[in-house]
DOBAKOL-48544 format. One record per residue (C-alpha): x, y, z; residue number from 0. Coordinates in nm, 2 decimals, padded with zeros to 4 digits, always signed. Layout:
      c1      c2      c3    i
       X       Y       Z  NUM
...
end
This chain:
      c1      c2      c3    i
  +07.81  -04.36  -00.44    0
  +07.75  -04.42  -00.07    1
  +07.76  -04.05  +00.00    2
  +07.50  -03.98  -00.29    3
  +07.27  -04.25  -00.15    4
  +07.28  -04.09  +00.19    5
  +07.22  -03.75  +00.04    6
  +06.92  -03.89  -00.16    7
  +06.78  -04.07  +00.14    8
  +06.80  -03.76  +00.35    9
  +06.61  -03.55  +00.09   10
  +06.34  -03.82  +00.05   11
  +06.31  -03.83  +00.43   12
  +06.28  -03.46  +00.45   13
  +06.02  -03.45  +00.17   14
  +05.82  -03.72  +00.35   15
  +05.81  -03.53  +00.68   16
  +05.75  -03.21  +00.50   17
  +05.45  -03.35  +00.32   18
  +05.31  -03.51  +00.64   19
  +05.35  -03.16  +00.81   20
  +05.17  -02.99  +00.53   21
  +04.90  -03.24  +00.53   22
  +04.85  -03.19  +00.90   23
  +04.84  -02.82  +00.87   24
  +04.59  -02.83  +00.59   25
  +04.36  -03.06  +00.79   26
  +04.40  -02.84  +01.09   27
  +04.31  -02.53  +00.88   28
  +04.02  -02.72  +00.73   29
  +03.91  -02.81  +01.08   30
  +03.90  -02.46  +01.21   31
  +03.74  -02.33  +00.89   32
  +03.46  -02.58  +00.92   33
  +03.14  -02.39  +01.04   34
  +02.96  -02.51  +01.36   35
  +02.60  -02.52  +01.23   36
  +02.31  -02.52  +01.48   37
  +01.99  -02.46  +01.29   38
  +02.19  -02.28  +01.03   39
  +02.39  -02.06  +01.26   40
  +02.74  -02.01  +01.14   41
  +03.00  -01.95  +01.41   42
  +03.37  -01.87  +01.32   43
  +03.68  -01.85  +01.54   44
  +03.92  -01.55  +01.50   45
  +04.17  -01.79  +01.33   46
  +03.93  -01.84  +01.03   47
  +03.97  -01.49  +00.90   48
  +04.35  -01.51  +00.93   49
  +04.39  -01.84  +00.75   50
  +04.12  -01.74  +00.50   51
  +04.34  -01.47  +00.38   52
  +04.62  -01.71  +00.34   53
  +04.41  -01.96  +00.16   54
  +04.23  -01.71  -00.05   55
  +03.89  -01.87  +00.05   56
  +03.58  -01.71  +00.22   57
  +03.57  -01.69  +00.59   58
  +03.24  -01.85  +00.61   59
  +03.06  -02.15  +00.46   60
  +02.71  -02.01  +00.37   61
  +02.55  -02.34  +00.30   62
  +02.36  -02.35  +00.62   63
  +02.23  -01.99  +00.57   64
  +02.13  -02.07  +00.21   65
  +01.94  -02.38  +00.32   66
  +01.75  -02.18  +00.57   67
  +01.68  -01.87  +00.35   68
  +01.62  -02.01  +00.00   69
  +01.29  -02.20  +00.07   70
  +01.14  -01.89  +00.23   71
  +01.22  -01.65  -00.06   72
  +00.96  -01.65  -00.34   73
  +00.96  -01.53  -00.70   74
  +00.69  -01.25  -00.77   75
  +00.55  -01.19  -01.12   76
  +00.31  -00.89  -01.17   77
  +00.09  -00.79  -01.45   78
  -00.09  -00.46  -01.49   79
  -00.37  -00.62  -01.69   80
  -00.53  -00.52  -02.03   81
  -00.63  -00.19  -01.93   82
  -00.28  -00.07  -01.85   83
  -00.12  -00.29  -02.12   84
  -00.30  -00.09  -02.38   85
  -00.17  +00.23  -02.23   86
  +00.18  +00.38  -02.22   87
  +00.48  +00.16  -02.21   88
  +00.68  +00.11  -01.89   89
  +00.92  +00.39  -01.82   90
  +01.26  +00.36  -01.67   91
  +01.33  +00.52  -01.33   92
  +01.44  +00.88  -01.39   93
  +01.82  +00.89  -01.31   94
  +02.00  +01.17  -01.15   95
  +02.36  +01.26  -01.12   96
  +02.58  +01.14  -00.83   97
  +02.95  +01.20  -00.75   98
  +02.96  +01.43  -01.06   99
  +02.90  +01.12  -01.29  100
  +02.59  +01.18  -01.50  101
  +02.56  +00.80  -01.57  102
  +02.56  +00.70  -01.20  103
  +02.21  +00.65  -01.04  104
  +02.02  +00.50  -00.77  105
  +01.73  +00.29  -00.86  106
  +01.47  +00.05  -00.75  107
  +01.57  -00.25  -00.97  108
  +01.23  -00.36  -01.09  109
  +00.96  -00.24  -01.32  110
  +00.60  -00.26  -01.19  111
  +00.41  -00.35  -01.51  112
  +00.45  -00.70  -01.62  113
  +00.75  -00.72  -01.37  114
  +00.94  -00.96  -01.18  115
  +01.07  -00.93  -00.81  116
  +01.11  -01.13  -00.50  117
  +00.94  -01.17  -00.17  118
  +01.00  -01.31  +00.18  119
  +00.77  -01.55  +00.36  120
  +00.74  -01.44  +00.72  121
  +00.47  -01.67  +00.86  122
  +00.38  -02.04  +00.79  123
  +00.02  -01.93  +00.69  124
  +00.14  -01.74  +00.38  125
  +00.22  -01.37  +00.47  126
  +00.49  -01.23  +00.23  127
  +00.69  -00.92  +00.25  128
  +00.80  -00.74  -00.08  129
  +00.87  -00.40  -00.20  130
  +00.58  -00.16  -00.28  131
  +00.74  -00.07  -00.61  132
  +00.74  -00.45  -00.72  133
  +00.36  -00.46  -00.70  134
  +00.26  -00.09  -00.76  135
  +00.00  -00.07  -01.03  136
  -00.03  -00.45  -01.08  137
  -00.37  -00.61  -01.12  138
  -00.23  -00.96  -01.08  139
  +00.03  -01.06  -00.84  140
  +00.16  -01.42  -00.89  141
  +00.38  -01.59  -00.63  142
  +00.60  -01.88  -00.72  143
  +00.74  -02.08  -00.43  144
  +01.09  -02.23  -00.43  145
  +00.93  -02.57  -00.50  146
  +00.76  -02.43  -00.82  147
  +00.41  -02.42  -00.66  148
  +00.22  -02.10  -00.79  149
  -00.04  -01.89  -00.63  150
  -00.23  -01.56  -00.69  151
  -00.15  -01.34  -00.40  152
  -00.38  -01.10  -00.22  153
  -00.24  -00.76  -00.15  154
  -00.30  -00.70  +00.22  155
  -00.15  -00.35  +00.22  156
  +00.14  -00.13  +00.11  157
  +00.34  +00.17  +00.24  158
  +00.51  +00.38  -00.03  159
  +00.69  +00.59  +00.24  160
  +00.90  +00.28  +00.32  161
  +00.85  +00.09  -00.01  162
  +00.71  -00.21  +00.18  163
  +00.42  -00.42  +00.08  164
  +00.24  -00.71  +00.24  165
  +00.09  -01.01  +00.04  166
  -00.08  -01.32  +00.14  167
  -00.13  -01.65  -00.03  168
  -00.38  -01.92  +00.06  169
  -00.15  -02.19  +00.19  170
  -00.02  -02.32  +00.53  171
  +00.28  -02.51  +00.66  172
  +00.52  -02.28  +00.45  173
  +00.89  -02.23  +00.52  174
  +00.95  -01.89  +00.66  175
  +01.23  -01.66  +00.79  176
  +01.25  -01.54  +01.14  177
  +01.31  -01.17  +01.21  178
  +01.66  -01.06  +01.32  179
  +01.75  -00.74  +01.50  180
  +01.87  -00.48  +01.25  181
  +01.95  -00.24  +01.54  182
  +02.25  -00.45  +01.63  183
  +02.38  -00.50  +01.28  184
  +02.74  -00.38  +01.24  185
  +02.95  -00.25  +00.96  186
  +03.17  -00.53  +00.82  187
  +02.96  -00.83  +00.93  188
  +02.89  -01.09  +00.67  189
  +02.54  -01.10  +00.50  190
  +02.37  -01.30  +00.24  191
  +02.12  -01.17  -00.02  192
  +01.85  -01.41  -00.16  193
  +01.63  -01.33  -00.45  194
  +01.54  -01.38  -00.82  195
  +01.75  -01.15  -01.03  196
  +01.69  -01.15  -01.41  197
  +01.42  -01.42  -01.35  198
  +01.70  -01.65  -01.22  199
  +01.52  -01.81  -00.92  200
  +01.67  -01.88  -00.59  201
  +02.00  -01.69  -00.63  202
  +02.23  -01.65  -00.33  203
  +02.50  -01.39  -00.31  204
  +02.72  -01.29  -00.02  205
  +02.90  -00.98  +00.10  206
  +02.94  -00.76  +00.40  207
  +02.74  -00.46  +00.56  208
  +02.92  -00.17  +00.39  209
  +02.74  +00.11  +00.58  210
  +02.43  +00.18  +00.80  211
  +02.17  +00.46  +00.80  212
  +02.20  +00.55  +00.43  213
  +01.96  +00.80  +00.28  214
  +01.97  +00.80  -00.10  215
  +01.66  +01.01  -00.16  216
  +01.51  +00.74  -00.38  217
  +01.18  +00.69  -00.20  218
  +01.13  +01.08  -00.13  219
  +01.20  +01.15  -00.50  220
  +00.90  +00.95  -00.59  221
  +00.68  +01.21  -00.41  222
  +00.63  +01.03  -00.08  223
  +00.60  +01.31  +00.18  224
  +00.70  +01.11  +00.49  225
  +00.95  +00.89  +00.33  226
  +01.18  +00.70  +00.56  227
  +01.52  +00.61  +00.43  228
  +01.76  +00.45  +00.68  229
  +01.91  +00.17  +00.45  230
  +02.15  -00.10  +00.52  231
  +02.42  -00.08  +00.25  232
  +02.58  -00.39  +00.13  233
  +02.82  -00.51  -00.14  234
  +02.63  -00.85  -00.18  235
  +02.53  -00.85  -00.54  236
  +02.18  -00.72  -00.59  237
  +02.03  -00.69  -00.94  238
  +01.69  -00.63  -01.11  239
  +01.45  -00.89  -00.98  240
  +01.62  -00.89  -00.63  241
  +01.38  -00.62  -00.51  242
  +01.17  -00.75  -00.22  243
  +01.41  -01.03  -00.15  244
  +01.59  -01.12  +00.18  245
  +01.90  -00.99  +00.34  246
  +02.00  -01.23  +00.61  247
  +02.27  -01.25  +00.87  248
  +02.49  -01.55  +00.93  249
  +02.24  -01.70  +01.17  250
  +01.99  -01.71  +00.88  251
  +01.77  -01.44  +01.03  252
  +01.60  -01.17  +00.82  253
  +01.77  -00.83  +00.88  254
  +01.65  -00.63  +00.57  255
  +01.44  -00.62  +00.25  256
  +01.66  -00.56  -00.05  257
  +01.52  -00.25  -00.22  258
  +01.76  -00.04  -00.44  259
  +02.09  -00.05  -00.61  260
  +02.35  +00.21  -00.71  261
  +02.43  +00.16  -01.07  262
  +02.56  +00.31  -01.39  263
  +02.39  +00.04  -01.60  264
  +02.08  -00.06  -01.39  265
  +02.26  -00.37  -01.27  266
  +02.50  -00.46  -00.98  267
  +02.82  -00.25  -00.96  268
  +02.90  -00.27  -00.60  269
  +02.62  -00.15  -00.36  270
  +02.27  -00.25  -00.27  271
  +02.04  -00.10  -00.01  272
  +01.80  -00.28  +00.21  273
  +01.52  -00.16  +00.44  274
  +01.61  -00.25  +00.79  275
  +01.40  -00.53  +00.93  276
  +01.30  -00.35  +01.25  277
  +01.13  -00.09  +01.05  278
  +00.99  -00.34  +00.82  279
  +00.85  -00.54  +01.12  280
  +00.66  -00.22  +01.24  281
  +00.51  -00.16  +00.90  282
  +00.39  -00.52  +00.86  283
  +00.24  -00.52  +01.20  284
  +00.05  -00.22  +01.12  285
  -00.08  -00.35  +00.79  286
  -00.19  -00.67  +00.97  287
  -00.36  -00.51  +01.27  288
  -00.49  -00.18  +01.13  289
  -00.50  -00.21  +00.76  290
  -00.26  +00.08  +00.71  291
  +00.06  +00.22  +00.85  292
  +00.03  +00.42  +01.17  293
  +00.28  +00.69  +01.12  294
  +00.38  +00.88  +01.44  295
  +00.51  +01.23  +01.37  296
  +00.74  +01.44  +01.58  297
  +00.63  +01.76  +01.42  298
  +00.97  +01.92  +01.34  299
  +01.18  +01.99  +01.02  300
  +01.53  +01.85  +01.07  301
  +01.86  +01.90  +00.90  302
  +02.20  +01.71  +00.91  303
  +02.47  +01.90  +01.08  304
  +02.78  +01.98  +00.87  305
  +03.06  +02.22  +00.95  306
  +02.89  +02.52  +00.76  307
  +02.58  +02.48  +00.96  308
  +02.77  +02.44  +01.28  309
  +02.97  +02.76  +01.21  310
  +02.66  +02.95  +01.11  311
  +02.45  +02.85  +01.42  312
  +02.74  +02.85  +01.67  313
  +02.72  +02.48  +01.73  314
  +03.02  +02.34  +01.92  315
  +02.97  +01.98  +01.80  316
  +02.87  +01.81  +01.47  317
  +02.68  +01.54  +01.66  318
  +02.30  +01.52  +01.65  319
  +02.03  +01.65  +01.42  320
  +01.95  +02.02  +01.39  321
  +01.58  +02.13  +01.44  322
  +01.52  +02.38  +01.15  323
  +01.15  +02.44  +01.22  324
  +00.88  +02.34  +01.47  325
  +00.54  +02.27  +01.34  326
  +00.27  +02.48  +01.51  327
  +00.04  +02.24  +01.70  328
  +00.27  +01.95  +01.64  329
  +00.39  +01.69  +01.90  330
  +00.74  +01.84  +01.93  331
  +00.62  +02.21  +02.00  332
  +00.37  +02.08  +02.25  333
  +00.65  +01.90  +02.45  334
  +00.87  +02.20  +02.44  335
  +01.11  +02.13  +02.15  336
  +01.23  +02.46  +01.99  337
  +01.38  +02.57  +01.67  338
  +01.77  +02.56  +01.71  339
  +01.76  +02.26  +01.94  340
  +01.99  +01.97  +01.84  341
  +01.83  +01.63  +01.89  342
  +02.10  +01.39  +02.03  343
  +01.89  +01.08  +02.13  344
  +01.56  +00.91  +02.08  345
  +01.47  +00.68  +02.37  346
  +01.83  +00.66  +02.46  347
  +01.95  +00.58  +02.10  348
  +02.20  +00.82  +01.96  349
  +02.10  +00.99  +01.64  350
  +02.37  +01.16  +01.42  351
  +02.17  +01.20  +01.10  352
  +01.83  +01.28  +00.97  353
  +01.79  +00.92  +00.84  354
  +01.87  +00.78  +01.19  355
  +01.62  +01.00  +01.35  356
  +01.35  +00.93  +01.09  357
  +01.43  +00.56  +01.15  358
  +01.38  +00.56  +01.52  359
  +01.06  +00.78  +01.49  360
  +00.94  +00.55  +01.21  361
  +00.91  +00.26  +01.45  362
  +00.66  +00.45  +01.67  363
  +00.28  +00.50  +01.63  364
  +00.05  +00.79  +01.70  365
  +00.01  +00.81  +02.09  366
  +00.34  +00.66  +02.16  367
  +00.56  +00.85  +02.40  368
  +00.92  +00.89  +02.32  369
  +01.20  +01.06  +02.52  370
  +01.39  +01.31  +02.31  371
  +01.72  +01.43  +02.44  372
  +01.83  +01.77  +02.30  373
  +02.13  +02.01  +02.33  374
  +02.01  +02.37  +02.38  375
  +02.26  +02.65  +02.40  376
  +02.52  +02.41  +02.55  377
  +02.28  +02.25  +02.80  378
  +02.13  +01.90  +02.78  379
  +01.75  +01.87  +02.81  380
  +01.51  +01.58  +02.78  381
  +01.15  +01.59  +02.66  382
  +00.87  +01.34  +02.66  383
  +00.69  +01.37  +02.34  384
  +00.35  +01.22  +02.26  385
  +00.37  +01.15  +01.88  386
  +00.07  +01.26  +01.67  387
  -00.07  +01.14  +01.33  388
  -00.07  +01.37  +01.03  389
  -00.41  +01.50  +01.13  390
  -00.31  +01.56  +01.49  391
  -00.46  +01.25  +01.65  392
  -00.29  +01.06  +01.92  393
  -00.44  +00.71  +01.87  394
  -00.40  +00.45  +01.59  395
  -00.69  +00.43  +01.34  396
  -00.81  +00.12  +01.17  397
  -00.85  +00.16  +00.79  398
  -01.18  +00.13  +00.63  399
  -01.19  -00.17  +00.40  400
  -01.30  -00.08  +00.04  401
  -01.48  -00.32  -00.17  402
  -01.22  -00.32  -00.46  403
  -01.35  -00.65  -00.59  404
  -01.70  -00.54  -00.68  405
  -01.84  -00.37  -00.99  406
  -02.20  -00.28  -01.07  407
  -02.34  -00.55  -00.85  408
  -02.09  -00.81  -00.93  409
  -01.88  -00.91  -00.63  410
  -01.59  -01.15  -00.69  411
  -01.31  -01.31  -00.49  412
  -00.99  -01.48  -00.59  413
  -01.02  -01.86  -00.62  414
  -00.82  -02.10  -00.41  415
  -00.57  -02.34  -00.56  416
  -00.80  -02.62  -00.47  417
  -01.10  -02.46  -00.65  418
  -00.90  -02.41  -00.97  419
  -00.75  -02.76  -00.95  420
  -01.11  -02.91  -00.92  421
  -01.21  -02.74  -01.24  422
  -00.87  -02.80  -01.42  423
  -00.83  -02.41  -01.44  424
  -00.51  -02.21  -01.43  425
  -00.69  -01.89  -01.33  426
  -01.02  -01.76  -01.24  427
  -01.23  -01.55  -00.99  428
  -01.54  -01.67  -00.80  429
  -01.87  -01.48  -00.82  430
  -01.97  -01.43  -00.46  431
  -02.29  -01.24  -00.52  432
  -02.46  -01.09  -00.83  433
  -02.71  -00.82  -00.91  434
  -02.81  -00.56  -01.17  435
  -02.69  -00.61  -01.53  436
  -02.49  -00.92  -01.45  437
  -02.78  -01.09  -01.29  438
  -02.99  -01.00  -01.60  439
  -02.73  -01.16  -01.81  440
  -02.78  -01.49  -01.63  441
  -02.46  -01.51  -01.43  442
  -02.51  -01.72  -01.12  443
  -02.34  -01.70  -00.78  444
  -02.06  -01.95  -00.76  445
  -01.97  -01.91  -01.13  446
  -01.58  -01.91  -01.19  447
  -01.49  -01.63  -01.43  448
  -01.19  -01.71  -01.63  449
  -01.19  -01.44  -01.90  450
  -01.34  -01.09  -01.94  451
  -01.33  -00.95  -02.29  452
  -01.09  -01.23  -02.38  453
  -00.85  -01.12  -02.10  454
  -00.77  -01.38  -01.83  455
  -00.85  -01.27  -01.48  456
  -00.66  -01.38  -01.16  457
  -00.79  -01.19  -00.87  458
  -01.12  -01.02  -00.76  459
  -00.96  -00.67  -00.75  460
  -00.81  -00.73  -01.09  461
  -01.13  -00.84  -01.25  462
  -01.32  -00.53  -01.10  463
  -01.04  -00.30  -01.24  464
  -01.07  -00.46  -01.58  465
  -01.45  -00.42  -01.59  466
  -01.41  -00.06  -01.48  467
  -01.19  +00.00  -01.79  468
  -01.43  -00.15  -02.04  469
  -01.75  -00.03  -02.19  470
  -02.00  -00.16  -02.45  471
  -02.08  -00.53  -02.50  472
  -01.84  -00.78  -02.36  473
  -01.82  -01.15  -02.32  474
  -01.76  -01.32  -01.97  475
  -01.63  -01.67  -01.99  476
  -01.59  -01.95  -01.72  477
  -01.72  -02.26  -01.57  478
  -02.00  -02.35  -01.33  479
  -01.95  -02.53  -01.02  480
  -02.01  -02.86  -01.19  481
  -01.76  -02.79  -01.46  482
  -01.99  -02.67  -01.74  483
  -01.83  -02.40  -01.97  484
  -02.04  -02.10  -02.02  485
  -02.02  -01.76  -02.19  486
  -02.24  -01.47  -02.09  487
  -02.29  -01.15  -02.30  488
  -02.32  -00.83  -02.09  489
  -02.37  -00.48  -02.20  490
  -02.18  -00.24  -01.98  491
  -02.31  +00.11  -01.91  492
  -02.15  +00.40  -02.10  493
  -01.89  +00.59  -01.90  494
  -01.99  +00.94  -01.78  495
  -01.75  +01.21  -01.90  496
end
């Protein structure tokens, strides 16, 4: 009995110290796994990844990143309006075969008519980035903030060649995301995608950067002559509705705009693609400052180098981008670049694919000087090239603003949130000036139009487009500045064939 008691006591003592040791180890592991958060920045020691694999838990706590990014990502709803709604139904993106699988396709996970997508607030005064395909063809663009406030957005400008669009809403003191630097993004680093897939607002997913410089031919296949595809590829879940949302790093900085997915079903199966933020930033700056994108062109046709091309052309290396043709009068030819040259670097940055070269040139404007390093017959040469616009100019041009919110003497503008609230309206456009048939009908300046031919209107451009699509006698409904409801009958002119 005495021996049994000693044995039992020994086992209990061993269990006690074993438990204390395990508790201490767990607390130590928890301690090193705890993120150090400074304004959302997540920092991890090398030990975290090691013990994460043991514990089966993620290497990062993304709560700080989510708290930064979620308030700055908005839900975008679009409507094509009555004219388009009466037309053909939305069509799916035309798939094409990939990896010998006829069901596999790249696609932009959103439909433009009566669609849903995401956007990223980049300034406190309401500038929002999204994808061009999210808002293309839309007469009404509605922005829903993370706190559920809703606004009608103005389209500042769009660039189909990068699939980027810039919106603005009439609001200040908004949460926004700061730009990161996509040039220093590395394969394998953690990223977070934030958006509104399947109309599920404020959804956060995590993953890693799977690849850089991806070209999947999705923008070019839409007929965009100067398409730039230099995507960041990620395995963070991206689904329909994520388009235009944020891809952020572990510091909570914007590094990309989620744009496309690779899918058999149209939903997430492993890979998403984001436009790098350094290219996005240039496009946005152009739209803000010039009203259109300033595309600087090198004036050469390029080709990726593979073994067949290297053997055929006698190239000793697979590095660089092959110049297949040089455009007469183009920037490259003027600088001395020839057919058969292999472009190695742009402003000191190595380029080993057509997408990488396009990405570097895409950051420049007409008139910018870039240093192009080439390999010619085994010798290295460097040329300074002054980039040109499509029409050969070497200076940026300011876009001419068109009066898209005017029809036959009726000029309208989108109402502010305060103007609608004062009249207890959910939608409406304000008459800025009036002439012609609309003045004869009695419509006064300052009148808030809520419906045209029984269709609600949300923006000046949308109202103008709707009027353009109609003919014959119509009713225009709304409220006066003092809140009186009015209906005016207007006979629109017949359309000329």
